[in-house]
C-alpha positions, 0 to 999 in steps of 0.5 A: 932787447934780444931774445936772450935778454927778454924777461916776462912778468905776470902781474895779477890784479893788474887792472887797478891800484897796486897791480896796475902801477907795478905792471906799468912800471915793469913794462916801462922797464923793459919786461914783457908784462902780462896784465892779469885780472878778471875784467879784460877791458880794464886790463886793456885800458891799463896797457893803453895808458902805459903808452908805447914801450919797447917791451910787449904787453898782454892782457889775460882775463883770469879768475885766479881762484879757479885752477883751470883758468890759472893753468890756461893763463900760464899756458897762454903766457908760455906760448906767447913769450916762451918763459915766465921770469917773474910772478907778482902775486898781487890780486886780493880782496878785503871786507869792511870792518866787522866782528867775526860773528857777523862775517858771513861764511861766504865772505870768508870763502871769497876772501880766502879763495882770492887772497890765499887759494889764488896766490897758491894756484898762481905760485904753483903754476909759476913754480912749475913753469920756472922749474921746467924752462931753460934756463931754469929759474925765476922769481915770485913776489907775494903781496903780503900787506902790513896786516901780515904782522898786525891786524886792523880791527874787524879784519879776520878774513883779510888778516888771516890770509895775509898771515898765511901768505907769509908761510907761503913765501917762506916755504917757496923760498925754501923749496925754490932753492934747488931750481933757482926760484927766488921768492920774496914778499912785499908788505905794503902800508897805506898806498893811495889807491881807490881801495885805500881812499877811505884812509884819508877820511877815517878808518877804525883804530885799535882804541875804538876811534875813527881817524884819518891815516897818512898815505903814500903814492902807489908809485913807491910800491912799484919802485920797490917791486921793480927793485926786488925783481931786478936782482940777480937770482943769487940774491933775494929780498925775502921781506920788504915793508914799504909804508907811509912814514906816518901811518899808525903801524909801528905801535898799532894796538 
């Protein structure tokens, strides 16, 4: 790859799960990839597991809910690679199924801080970098979740933030037009990660029962994000849903 063809991607929450899978896929596909997360040791382990690649990998520890840390991360990335071509806004957190009146305010603040404020802060920094760089432009992909459309029982903080991500995606797609900045959203259902492991045993259903749900290989998510990322900037997947075929999403509730 020459300097003119090198592209740089940032993946948040890249130490585990979906983020790790996507960051690894981008790296192997030739993207210089920044593995971002709170625990640098996990990020470095993920990079080591990816093996030798023609593209470069960089581990950057960052709490995305803190504006100064996000700004510092983007400065580090631009200094290392010269530009930002892709942000996968993936980092997120949830909470156990709980009625709203039993959810501590601190939990609400934590979930909003990571899922929504963190996505805003990273998109803000990426948008600024993409608007200023030459050639101008880039792509932001937000991790929405099927909870952006239909909630699970007792999931007020998580579901509220994922509905908000949809608004962030649409507005970024609109505001990015003059600057060749594309924005899309991937809505994921039941990718088998450590976080989703309970689904294979049993999780609350809308009818009050507990039931196991079908899951899919997390690599399917990585493949989907890689497709979205590989499009030229004059084309955009605005919304994509990738889900376990037999999961109870269509008809949920």
